[in-house]
C-alpha positions as CSV (number, residue, x, y, z in Angstrom):
1,M,-92.3,44.9,33.7
2,R,-90.5,43.1,30.9
3,L,-91.4,43.6,27.3
4,I,-90.1,41.5,24.4
5,Y,-90.3,43.2,21.1
6,L,-90.2,40.5,18.4
7,A,-89.3,41.9,15.0
8,N,-88.4,40.0,11.9
9,A,-86.4,42.9,10.5
10,R,-82.8,43.6,9.3
11,I,-81.6,46.1,11.9
12,P,-80.1,48.4,11.1
13,T,-81.8,49.1,7.7
14,E,-82.2,52.2,5.6
15,K,-86.0,51.6,5.5
16,A,-88.4,53.5,7.7
17,H,-89.6,50.5,9.7
18,G,-86.2,50.0,11.2
19,R,-86.2,53.5,12.7
20,Q,-89.8,53.1,13.9
21,I,-88.9,49.8,15.7
22,M,-85.9,51.3,17.4
23,K,-87.7,54.5,18.4
24,M,-90.5,52.4,20.0
25,G,-87.9,50.3,21.8
26,E,-86.4,53.5,23.2
27,A,-89.9,54.9,24.1
28,F,-91.0,51.7,25.8
29,A,-87.8,51.8,27.9
30,E,-88.2,55.5,28.8
31,A,-91.8,54.6,29.9
32,G,-90.3,52.3,32.5
33,L,-90.3,48.9,30.9
34,E,-87.4,46.5,30.7
35,V,-87.2,46.1,26.9
36,E,-85.5,43.4,24.8
37,L,-85.6,43.6,21.0
38,V,-85.4,40.2,19.5
39,I,-84.4,40.2,15.8
40,P,-83.0,37.7,13.3
41,W,-79.5,37.3,12.2
42,R,-79.4,38.8,8.7
43,F,-76.5,39.8,6.5
44,S,-76.1,43.6,6.3
45,K,-73.7,46.0,4.6
46,I,-74.3,48.4,7.5
47,K,-71.8,47.6,10.2
48,E,-72.6,50.5,12.5
49,S,-74.4,49.9,15.8
50,P,-78.2,50.2,15.5
51,F,-78.1,52.7,18.3
52,L,-75.6,54.9,16.5
53,F,-77.2,54.4,13.1
54,Y,-80.6,55.6,14.4
55,D,-79.4,58.1,17.0
56,V,-81.2,56.1,19.7
57,E,-80.1,56.0,23.3
58,K,-78.9,52.5,24.4
59,K,-81.7,52.0,26.9
60,F,-82.8,48.5,25.8
61,K,-81.2,45.2,24.8
62,I,-80.9,43.8,21.3
63,T,-80.7,40.1,20.8
64,K,-80.1,38.4,17.5
65,V,-81.3,34.8,17.0
66,F,-80.6,32.4,14.1
67,S,-82.4,32.6,10.8
68,L,-81.7,31.3,7.3
69,D,-81.1,34.5,5.5
70,L,-82.5,33.5,2.1
71,V,-84.7,36.5,1.3
72,N,-82.8,37.1,-2.0
73,L,-84.3,33.9,-3.3
74,G,-87.7,35.5,-3.6
75,K,-91.0,34.5,-1.9
76,I,-89.8,31.0,-1.0
77,G,-86.6,32.4,0.5
78,F,-88.6,35.0,2.4
79,W,-90.8,32.3,4.0
80,I,-87.8,30.1,4.9
81,Q,-86.2,33.1,6.6
82,A,-89.4,34.1,8.4
83,I,-90.2,30.6,9.7
84,S,-86.6,29.9,10.7
85,F,-86.6,33.2,12.7
86,L,-89.9,32.5,14.4
87,V,-88.8,28.9,15.4
88,S,-85.5,30.3,16.8
89,A,-87.4,33.0,18.7
90,K,-89.8,30.4,20.1
91,I,-86.9,28.3,21.4
92,Y,-85.1,31.4,22.8
93,L,-88.2,32.8,24.5
94,A,-89.1,29.4,26.0
95,F,-86.3,30.1,28.6
96,K,-87.2,33.8,29.2
97,K,-89.5,35.4,31.6
98,Y,-91.4,38.4,30.3
99,D,-94.7,40.2,30.8
100,I,-95.6,41.4,27.3
101,L,-94.7,39.9,23.9
102,Y,-95.0,42.7,21.4
103,T,-94.6,42.1,17.7
104,R,-95.2,43.4,14.1
105,E,-95.1,39.8,12.8
106,Q,-98.5,38.5,12.0
107,F,-97.4,34.9,11.7
108,A,-95.9,35.0,15.2
109,G,-99.5,34.1,16.0
110,I,-98.8,30.6,14.7
111,F,-96.0,30.1,17.3
112,F,-97.2,32.1,20.3
113,D,-100.5,32.3,22.1
114,K,-100.2,35.5,24.2
115,F,-99.0,38.5,22.2
116,V,-99.8,42.0,21.2
117,L,-99.8,42.6,17.4
118,E,-99.0,45.9,15.7
119,L,-100.4,46.1,12.2
120,H,-99.3,48.6,9.5
121,S,-101.6,47.3,6.7
122,L,-104.1,44.6,5.9
123,P,-103.5,41.7,3.4
124,E,-105.1,42.0,0.0
125,N,-106.8,38.7,0.6
126,I,-107.8,38.1,4.2
127,S,-107.6,34.4,4.9
128,R,-108.9,32.2,7.8
129,I,-105.3,32.1,9.0
130,H,-105.2,35.9,9.3
131,K,-108.5,35.9,11.2
132,K,-107.4,33.2,13.5
133,I,-104.2,35.1,14.3
134,W,-106.1,38.3,14.9
135,S,-108.5,36.5,17.2
136,K,-105.6,35.0,19.2
137,A,-103.9,38.3,19.7
138,K,-104.7,39.8,23.1
139,H,-104.6,43.3,21.6
140,L,-104.0,44.9,18.2
141,I,-102.3,48.2,17.6
142,V,-103.0,49.9,14.3
143,L,-101.9,53.1,12.6
144,T,-105.2,54.3,11.1
145,N,-108.9,54.1,11.4
146,F,-109.1,52.3,8.1
147,I,-107.0,49.4,9.4
148,K,-109.2,49.2,12.5
149,D,-112.4,49.2,10.4
150,G,-111.0,46.4,8.2
151,L,-110.3,44.3,11.3
152,V,-113.7,44.9,12.8
153,N,-115.4,44.0,9.5
154,S,-113.4,40.7,9.6
155,G,-114.8,39.9,13.0
156,V,-112.3,41.4,15.4
157,S,-113.7,43.1,18.5
158,A,-113.3,46.8,18.4
159,D,-112.5,46.8,22.1
160,K,-109.2,45.0,21.6
161,I,-107.9,47.5,18.9
162,L,-106.0,50.7,19.6
163,I,-105.3,53.3,16.9
164,A,-101.8,54.6,17.5
165,P,-100.3,56.7,14.7
166,D,-96.6,57.0,14.3
167,G,-94.7,59.7,16.0
168,V,-91.7,62.0,16.3
169,D,-88.9,62.8,18.7
170,L,-89.3,66.5,19.2
171,K,-85.8,66.9,20.6
172,E,-84.4,65.8,17.2
173,F,-86.5,68.1,15.0
174,D,-87.1,71.1,17.1
175,I,-83.6,72.6,16.8
176,D,-82.2,76.1,17.1
177,I,-80.8,76.8,13.6
178,T,-81.8,79.5,11.1
179,R,-82.7,78.9,7.5
180,N,-79.5,80.6,6.3
181,Q,-77.3,78.8,8.8
182,A,-78.6,75.5,7.6
183,R,-78.1,76.4,4.0
184,E,-74.6,77.6,4.6
185,K,-73.7,74.4,6.4
186,F,-74.9,72.2,3.5
187,G,-73.8,74.6,0.7
188,L,-77.3,75.3,-0.4
189,P,-78.3,78.6,-2.2
190,T,-79.4,81.3,0.2
191,E,-81.1,83.4,-2.4
192,K,-83.5,80.7,-3.7
193,I,-86.8,79.4,-2.5
194,I,-86.3,75.7,-1.6
195,F,-89.1,73.2,-1.2
196,G,-88.0,70.0,0.3
197,Y,-88.8,66.3,0.8
198,T,-87.1,64.0,3.3
199,G,-87.2,60.2,3.8
200,S,-86.9,57.3,1.4
201,F,-87.7,58.1,-2.2
202,K,-89.8,54.9,-2.7
203,T,-91.9,52.5,-0.6
204,M,-92.2,48.9,-1.7
205,G,-90.9,50.0,-5.1
206,M,-93.7,52.7,-5.4
207,D,-93.0,56.4,-6.1
208,K,-93.9,58.6,-3.2
209,G,-94.6,61.7,-5.2
210,I,-91.2,62.9,-6.3
211,S,-92.1,62.5,-9.9
212,D,-95.0,64.9,-9.4
213,I,-92.7,67.3,-7.6
214,F,-90.4,67.4,-10.6
215,K,-93.4,68.1,-12.9
216,A,-94.7,70.8,-10.6
217,L,-91.2,72.3,-10.5
218,K,-91.2,72.4,-14.3
219,I,-94.5,74.3,-14.3
220,I,-93.3,76.8,-11.7
221,L,-90.0,77.4,-13.6
222,N,-92.1,78.7,-16.5
223,D,-92.9,81.8,-14.4
224,R,-90.0,82.1,-12.0
225,Q,-86.4,80.9,-11.7
226,D,-85.8,81.5,-8.0
227,V,-87.0,78.0,-6.9
228,S,-85.3,74.7,-6.3
229,F,-86.1,71.3,-4.9
230,L,-84.2,69.4,-2.3
231,A,-84.8,65.7,-1.5
232,V,-82.9,63.9,1.3
233,G,-82.9,60.2,2.1
234,G,-82.6,58.3,-1.1
235,N,-80.5,55.2,-1.7
236,K,-78.0,55.0,-4.6
237,E,-80.4,53.4,-7.1
238,D,-83.2,55.7,-6.4
239,I,-81.0,58.8,-6.7
240,S,-79.8,57.6,-10.1
241,Y,-83.4,56.9,-11.2
242,Y,-84.7,60.3,-10.2
243,K,-81.6,62.2,-11.6
244,E,-82.4,60.6,-15.0
245,M,-86.0,61.6,-14.6
246,A,-85.0,65.2,-13.8
247,Q,-82.8,65.3,-16.9
248,N,-85.6,64.1,-19.1
249,L,-87.9,66.8,-17.7
250,G,-85.3,69.5,-18.0
251,V,-85.2,70.4,-14.3
252,E,-81.9,68.8,-13.3
253,N,-80.3,72.2,-12.6
254,N,-82.9,73.0,-10.0
255,I,-82.8,69.9,-7.9
256,S,-80.5,68.4,-5.2
257,L,-80.8,64.7,-4.3
258,I,-79.0,63.7,-1.1
259,P,-78.5,60.2,0.3
260,R,-79.7,59.2,3.8
261,V,-78.4,61.2,6.7
262,G,-78.8,60.9,10.5
263,A,-81.7,62.4,12.3
264,R,-79.8,65.5,13.4
265,E,-78.8,66.4,9.9
266,L,-82.2,65.5,8.5
267,A,-83.7,68.1,10.9
268,E,-81.2,70.7,9.7
269,Y,-82.0,70.0,6.1
270,Q,-85.6,70.6,6.9
271,K,-84.8,73.9,8.5
272,A,-83.0,74.8,5.2
273,C,-86.3,74.6,3.4
274,D,-89.1,77.1,2.9
275,I,-91.8,74.5,2.3
276,L,-92.0,70.7,3.0
277,L,-93.8,68.4,0.6
278,M,-95.4,65.0,0.7
279,P,-97.5,64.6,-2.4
280,F,-98.2,60.9,-2.1
281,P,-100.0,59.3,-5.0
282,Y,-103.5,57.8,-4.6
283,K,-102.5,54.2,-3.9
284,K,-104.2,51.9,-1.4
285,H,-101.1,51.9,0.9
286,Y,-100.7,55.6,1.0
287,A,-104.4,56.4,1.0
288,F,-105.5,54.1,3.9
289,Y,-102.7,52.4,5.7
290,M,-99.7,54.7,6.2
291,S,-98.8,57.0,9.1
292,P,-95.6,58.5,7.7
293,M,-93.0,59.6,10.1
294,K,-92.0,62.4,7.8
295,M,-95.5,64.0,8.4
296,F,-94.8,64.4,12.1
297,E,-91.2,65.5,11.5
298,Y,-92.4,68.1,9.1
299,M,-94.9,69.4,11.7
300,A,-92.1,69.6,14.2
301,S,-89.9,71.5,11.8
302,R,-92.0,74.7,11.9
303,R,-92.2,74.8,8.1
304,P,-95.4,74.9,6.1
305,V,-96.5,71.4,4.9
306,I,-98.1,70.6,1.6
307,A,-99.7,67.2,1.5
308,S,-101.9,65.1,-0.8
309,D,-105.5,65.0,0.2
310,L,-105.7,61.4,1.3
311,P,-107.9,59.8,3.9
312,A,-105.0,58.5,6.1
313,I,-103.3,61.9,6.0
314,R,-106.6,63.5,7.0
315,E,-106.5,61.6,10.3
316,I,-103.7,63.9,11.4
317,L,-103.7,66.9,9.2
318,N,-106.4,69.4,8.3
319,E,-106.9,72.8,6.8
320,N,-105.7,74.5,10.0
321,N,-102.3,72.8,10.1
322,A,-101.4,72.0,6.4
323,F,-102.1,72.8,2.8
324,F,-103.8,70.1,0.7
325,V,-103.4,69.4,-3.0
326,K,-104.9,66.7,-5.2
327,P,-102.9,63.5,-5.4
328,D,-101.4,62.6,-8.8
329,N,-101.8,66.1,-10.0
330,P,-98.6,68.2,-10.6
331,E,-100.7,71.2,-11.6
332,S,-102.5,71.2,-8.2
333,L,-99.2,70.8,-6.5
334,A,-97.7,73.8,-8.4
335,K,-100.7,75.9,-7.4
336,G,-100.4,74.8,-3.8
337,I,-96.7,75.8,-3.7
338,E,-97.6,79.2,-5.2
339,E,-100.3,79.7,-2.7
340,V,-97.9,79.2,0.2
341,L,-95.4,81.5,-1.4
342,Q,-98.0,84.3,-2.0
343,N,-99.6,84.1,1.4
344,G,-97.0,84.3,4.1
345,V,-99.4,85.2,6.9
346,L,-101.6,82.1,6.3
347,A,-98.5,79.9,6.0
348,D,-97.1,81.2,9.3
349,R,-100.4,80.6,11.1
350,I,-100.7,77.1,9.7
351,L,-97.1,76.0,10.5
352,K,-97.6,77.3,14.1
353,K,-100.8,75.3,14.5
354,A,-99.0,72.2,13.1
355,Y,-96.2,72.6,15.7
356,R,-98.8,72.8,18.5
357,D,-100.6,69.8,17.2
358,V,-97.6,67.6,16.9
359,G,-96.9,67.7,20.6
360,Q,-99.4,64.9,21.2
361,Y,-97.7,62.6,18.6
362,T,-94.4,61.8,20.3
363,W,-92.9,58.4,20.6
364,E,-93.1,58.6,24.3
365,N,-96.9,59.4,24.2
366,R,-97.4,56.5,21.8
367,A,-95.6,54.1,24.1
368,I,-97.5,55.3,27.1
369,N,-100.9,54.9,25.3
370,I,-100.0,51.4,24.2
371,I,-98.9,50.4,27.7
372,K,-102.1,51.7,29.2
373,F,-104.1,49.7,26.7
374,I,-102.3,46.4,27.2
375,P,-102.0,45.7,30.9
376,P,-100.2,42.4,31.2
377,L,-103.0,40.6,33.1
378,Y,-102.7,37.5,31.0
379,Y,-99.1,36.5,31.9
């Protein structure tokens, strides 16, 4: 069975969607499909092979087709690039035989009649074009219940929608390295309590809670000095931005901000931590649409997780496998960290439950569930 994955994305990219696309390509291939990822030609400073960049096995084909890479010109440039890519893909696929056309590009529905659409959010203003595309899609794959509810309220049949949260590669994040071994490898203090954050520091220009972590750290430092914060995955601009913020708050001596690393090192950095944090602010994207890969990676790391109490997070986490704090509330975050530090027995029970729960959220399981949901009867 042949699956074409159509993605208008710069691959490789430092952003999380690139890794998700590549891991799903690998997972579809491991599930027995013949997979071809079709992406646009885009200028990139990253010259490394996508398979090496994302630590993904070369089990599927990547094809680049022409596009006018004018995204730096703003909204008009974005649309020119997107349309040119879809036209090129339409021409290229006219000469290909395949069983499933899978895409994250809503406007592929303007050019194709038989496709499966994966949605990671809903537009602010749902237009007739959106509704027409959703009705044309044979199946829709969404990350959260809230996206599904929005589609159903817009007239889409619930029967054609599958909720499929993001996932994790357990082989990457379930590794045999002790806390001290990981700290020695990266030159981190062995005597301090380290709470960590991994992944990009911002999404769509929005803070992901690091500013609240700094403020919570400042509160904790009033009572104890044996704590520090480690964040791994920032780009150059965001690292500079948050270093300046840390200096302004007076916590710069208790933080370490590290650029993006590969999946293996990311897992080792997580093992170096005592607690893993994801205090997302209460914004629509974070509250209702996201299914953060870091959440599943944290669960696989066997470290206690502290998360903002948001509806989308609650679809995966609960009081039995995570600690919750109020979003946009550094005081609540500081109390949550102290609770974990003071109650080791509870923290150990919760991290073990998280590890058991994450077993169902692998990329392989996600691919299998999608394949079962979208039998290619219409090709």
